[in-house]
ZAKELO-22080 format. One record per residue (C-alpha): x negated, y, z; residue in three letters. Coordinates in steps of 0.2 Angstrom, whole numbers. Each point is the difference from the previous one (the first is absolute). Layout:
N
rec px->X	py->Y	pz->Z	aa->ALA $
...
end
This chain:
200
rec px->228	py->337	pz->964	aa->MET $
rec px->2	py->-2	pz->-19	aa->PRO $
rec px->-2	py->-19	pz->2	aa->ASN $
rec px->13	py->-1	pz->13	aa->GLY $
rec px->12	py->10	pz->-10	aa->ALA $
rec px->-4	py->-11	pz->-15	aa->THR $
rec px->4	py->-16	pz->11	aa->ALA $
rec px->16	py->8	pz->5	aa->TYR $
rec px->6	py->3	pz->-18	aa->LEU $
rec px->-6	py->-17	pz->-5	aa->ALA $
rec px->9	py->-10	pz->14	aa->LEU $
rec px->16	py->10	pz->0	aa->THR $
rec px->3	py->5	pz->-18	aa->GLN $
rec px->-8	py->-15	pz->-9	aa->ILE $
rec px->-1	py->-15	pz->11	aa->ALA $
rec px->16	py->5	pz->10	aa->ARG $
rec px->-7	py->-6	pz->16	aa->MET $
rec px->13	py->-6	pz->13	aa->HIS $
rec px->-2	py->0	pz->19	aa->ASP $
rec px->-8	py->-16	pz->7	aa->GLY $
rec px->-9	py->-5	pz->-16	aa->GLU $
rec px->-17	py->-8	pz->-1	aa->ARG $
rec px->-14	py->10	pz->-9	aa->VAL $
rec px->-17	py->-5	pz->-7	aa->LEU $
rec px->-13	py->13	pz->-5	aa->VAL $
rec px->-14	py->-6	pz->-11	aa->HIS $
rec px->-16	py->11	pz->1	aa->GLY $
rec px->5	py->4	pz->18	aa->ALA $
rec px->-13	py->13	pz->4	aa->LEU $
rec px->0	py->9	pz->-17	aa->GLY $
rec px->5	py->18	pz->-2	aa->GLY $
rec px->17	py->-3	pz->-7	aa->LEU $
rec px->4	py->-16	pz->8	aa->ALA $
rec px->-4	py->8	pz->17	aa->ALA $
rec px->15	py->10	pz->-1	aa->GLY $
rec px->12	py->-15	pz->-1	aa->PHE $
rec px->-1	py->-8	pz->17	aa->PRO $
rec px->5	py->15	pz->10	aa->GLY $
rec px->15	py->5	pz->-12	aa->ILE $
rec px->5	py->-19	pz->0	aa->ALA $
rec px->1	py->1	pz->19	aa->ARG $
rec px->9	py->16	pz->0	aa->GLN $
rec px->13	py->-8	pz->-12	aa->LEU $
rec px->3	py->-15	pz->11	aa->GLY $
rec px->-12	py->-14	pz->-6	aa->ALA $
rec px->1	py->-15	pz->11	aa->SER $
rec px->-18	py->-5	pz->-5	aa->ARG $
rec px->-14	py->8	pz->-9	aa->VAL $
rec px->-15	py->-10	pz->-6	aa->VAL $
rec px->-15	py->7	pz->-10	aa->GLY $
rec px->-13	py->-9	pz->-11	aa->THR $
rec px->-18	py->5	pz->-4	aa->VAL $
rec px->-15	py->-9	pz->-8	aa->ARG $
rec px->-9	py->-11	pz->12	aa->GLY $
rec px->-15	py->12	pz->0	aa->SER $
rec px->12	py->13	pz->8	aa->ASP $
rec px->8	py->-11	pz->12	aa->LEU $
rec px->-10	py->5	pz->15	aa->ASP $
rec px->4	py->18	pz->-3	aa->ALA $
rec px->18	py->-4	pz->-2	aa->ALA $
rec px->2	py->-8	pz->16	aa->GLN $
rec px->-6	py->16	pz->9	aa->GLN $
rec px->12	py->11	pz->-10	aa->THR $
rec px->12	py->12	pz->9	aa->ARG $
rec px->13	py->-2	pz->-13	aa->LEU $
rec px->16	py->-9	pz->6	aa->PRO $
rec px->-2	py->-17	pz->-8	aa->TYR $
rec px->5	py->-15	pz->10	aa->ASP $
rec px->-14	py->-10	pz->-9	aa->GLU $
rec px->-13	py->3	pz->-13	aa->VAL $
rec px->-6	py->-15	pz->-10	aa->THR $
rec px->-12	py->-5	pz->-14	aa->ASP $
rec px->9	py->2	pz->-17	aa->SER $
rec px->-11	py->-14	pz->-8	aa->ALA $
rec px->8	py->-12	pz->12	aa->GLU $
rec px->18	py->3	pz->-6	aa->LEU $
rec px->13	py->-7	pz->1	aa->PRO $
rec px->-7	py->-14	pz->11	aa->GLY $
rec px->-6	py->12	pz->13	aa->ARG $
rec px->17	py->6	pz->5	aa->LEU $
rec px->7	py->-18	pz->3	aa->ALA $
rec px->15	py->1	pz->-10	aa->GLY $
rec px->6	py->18	pz->5	aa->GLU $
rec px->10	py->9	pz->-13	aa->ARG $
rec px->2	py->19	pz->-2	aa->PHE $
rec px->15	py->11	pz->-6	aa->ASP $
rec px->-12	py->13	pz->-7	aa->ILE $
rec px->-18	py->-1	pz->-6	aa->ILE $
rec px->-10	py->15	pz->-4	aa->ILE $
rec px->-13	py->-3	pz->-13	aa->ASP $
rec px->-13	py->14	pz->-4	aa->PRO $
rec px->-13	py->-14	pz->-5	aa->VAL $
rec px->6	py->-10	pz->-15	aa->GLY $
rec px->-8	py->-15	pz->-7	aa->GLY $
rec px->0	py->-16	pz->9	aa->SER $
rec px->7	py->8	pz->15	aa->VAL $
rec px->16	py->4	pz->-10	aa->ARG $
rec px->2	py->-18	pz->-5	aa->THR $
rec px->-2	py->-6	pz->18	aa->ALA $
rec px->14	py->12	pz->5	aa->SER $
rec px->13	py->-9	pz->-9	aa->LEU $
rec px->-3	py->-15	pz->12	aa->ASP $
rec px->3	py->12	pz->15	aa->LEU $
rec px->16	py->8	pz->-5	aa->LEU $
rec px->16	py->-6	pz->8	aa->ALA $
rec px->15	py->-3	pz->-11	aa->PRO $
rec px->6	py->17	pz->-6	aa->GLY $
rec px->-17	py->8	pz->4	aa->GLY $
rec px->-8	py->15	pz->-8	aa->ARG $
rec px->-17	py->1	pz->-6	aa->LEU $
rec px->-5	py->19	pz->-1	aa->LEU $
rec px->-14	py->4	pz->-12	aa->LEU $
rec px->-9	py->16	pz->5	aa->VAL $
rec px->-17	py->-2	pz->-8	aa->GLY $
rec px->-13	py->-11	pz->-7	aa->ASN $
rec px->-16	py->2	pz->10	aa->ALA $
rec px->-6	py->-17	pz->-6	aa->SER $
rec px->-2	py->8	pz->-18	aa->GLY $
rec px->7	py->-16	pz->-7	aa->ASP $
rec px->11	py->8	pz->-14	aa->TRP $
rec px->2	py->-17	pz->-9	aa->ASN $
rec px->9	py->-8	pz->14	aa->HIS $
rec px->18	py->-6	pz->-3	aa->HIS $
rec px->13	py->-9	pz->12	aa->ILE $
rec px->12	py->-13	pz->-5	aa->ASP $
rec px->17	py->7	pz->-3	aa->SER $
rec px->8	py->-17	pz->1	aa->ASN $
rec px->-6	py->-1	pz->18	aa->ARG $
rec px->8	py->17	pz->4	aa->ILE $
rec px->17	py->-6	pz->-8	aa->TRP $
rec px->0	py->-17	pz->9	aa->ARG $
rec px->-5	py->8	pz->16	aa->GLY $
rec px->13	py->14	pz->0	aa->ASN $
rec px->-14	py->12	pz->2	aa->LEU $
rec px->-3	py->18	pz->-6	aa->ALA $
rec px->-16	py->8	pz->-6	aa->VAL $
rec px->1	py->19	pz->1	aa->LEU $
rec px->-12	py->14	pz->-4	aa->GLY $
rec px->-3	py->16	pz->8	aa->PHE $
rec px->-11	py->15	pz->-5	aa->SER $
rec px->3	py->16	pz->11	aa->VAL $
rec px->-7	py->11	pz->-14	aa->GLY $
rec px->13	py->-5	pz->-12	aa->SER $
rec px->14	py->-2	pz->13	aa->PHE $
rec px->0	py->17	pz->9	aa->LEU $
rec px->2	py->12	pz->-15	aa->PRO $
rec px->17	py->-7	pz->-3	aa->GLY $
rec px->4	py->-2	pz->19	aa->HIS $
rec px->-6	py->16	pz->8	aa->LYS $
rec px->14	py->1	pz->13	aa->ASP $
rec px->-8	py->-16	pz->8	aa->LEU $
rec px->-17	py->8	pz->3	aa->ALA $
rec px->5	py->9	pz->16	aa->ARG $
rec px->8	py->-16	pz->8	aa->PRO $
rec px->-15	py->-10	pz->-5	aa->ALA $
rec px->-12	py->13	pz->8	aa->ALA $
rec px->10	py->0	pz->16	aa->THR $
rec px->0	py->-19	pz->1	aa->ALA $
rec px->-19	py->1	pz->-2	aa->ALA $
rec px->-2	py->13	pz->14	aa->ILE $
rec px->11	py->-10	pz->12	aa->ARG $
rec px->-10	py->-16	pz->-3	aa->ALA $
rec px->-16	py->10	pz->3	aa->ALA $
rec px->7	py->8	pz->16	aa->ALA $
rec px->6	py->-17	pz->6	aa->ALA $
rec px->-18	py->-7	pz->-2	aa->GLY $
rec px->4	py->-11	pz->-14	aa->LEU $
rec px->-12	py->7	pz->-13	aa->ALA $
rec px->-17	py->-1	pz->9	aa->GLN $
rec px->-11	py->-4	pz->-15	aa->ALA $
rec px->-18	py->-1	pz->4	aa->ASP $
rec px->-11	py->14	pz->-7	aa->ALA $
rec px->-19	py->0	pz->-4	aa->GLU $
rec px->-9	py->16	pz->-2	aa->THR $
rec px->-15	py->3	pz->-12	aa->LEU $
rec px->-10	py->16	pz->-3	aa->PRO $
rec px->5	py->9	pz->-17	aa->LEU $
rec px->-18	py->-5	pz->-6	aa->SER $
rec px->7	py->-18	pz->0	aa->SER $
rec px->14	py->3	pz->-12	aa->ALA $
rec px->-8	py->-11	pz->-13	aa->ALA $
rec px->-1	py->-14	pz->12	aa->VAL $
rec px->18	py->3	pz->5	aa->ALA $
rec px->6	py->-2	pz->-18	aa->HIS $
rec px->-10	py->-16	pz->-2	aa->GLN $
rec px->8	py->-7	pz->15	aa->ARG $
rec px->17	py->5	pz->-6	aa->LEU $
rec px->-3	py->-7	pz->-17	aa->GLU $
rec px->-6	py->-17	pz->7	aa->SER $
rec px->15	py->-1	pz->12	aa->HIS $
rec px->-12	py->-1	pz->15	aa->SER $
rec px->10	py->13	pz->10	aa->VAL $
rec px->12	py->-4	pz->14	aa->ASN $
rec px->10	py->15	pz->6	aa->GLY $
rec px->-5	py->17	pz->-6	aa->ARG $
rec px->-17	py->8	pz->-4	aa->LEU $
rec px->-2	py->19	pz->5	aa->VAL $
rec px->-14	py->11	pz->-7	aa->LEU $
rec px->-6	py->14	pz->10	aa->HIS $
rec px->-12	py->14	pz->-3	aa->PRO $
end
């Protein structure tokens, strides 16, 4: 629910998504990213595509999240055969962020919502943004909500509606509480698809 609500705020308040737009979501199976396809569908996206690392591609092909297609992020932009997107959600950063500029339609918006790659020295060419009539936007729910508390209820309502409509069916793997250290290691190494749930 929190990630669906975050996706709603990011798409409506920052990216200003319109009905019929095309959306690309990097890190498609990640915790935060998984909130975006269902909300994008709810807001009228005409197409929703996800990207993952090649090693995660088999799992991604089986996802119940409402993607039209999931592809290997290492093979962008060529893998999508010239397709362009109005909004790209990037929780990954690094080289994926650079490749995103080649995938944006004129007037497209690149929405930065994280940096899972850990590449803090990465930069994008502002001249490409200028010449391409593009926008690069940032969104952090933690700094956004305190000044916009009135938007919390509509965002939560949108997340509940997406879940009720079957648009938020992220996969979950359960582990015993005794495996908490293993769970943390997997989270830190980005080798988790969907959710990890610890139980007694």
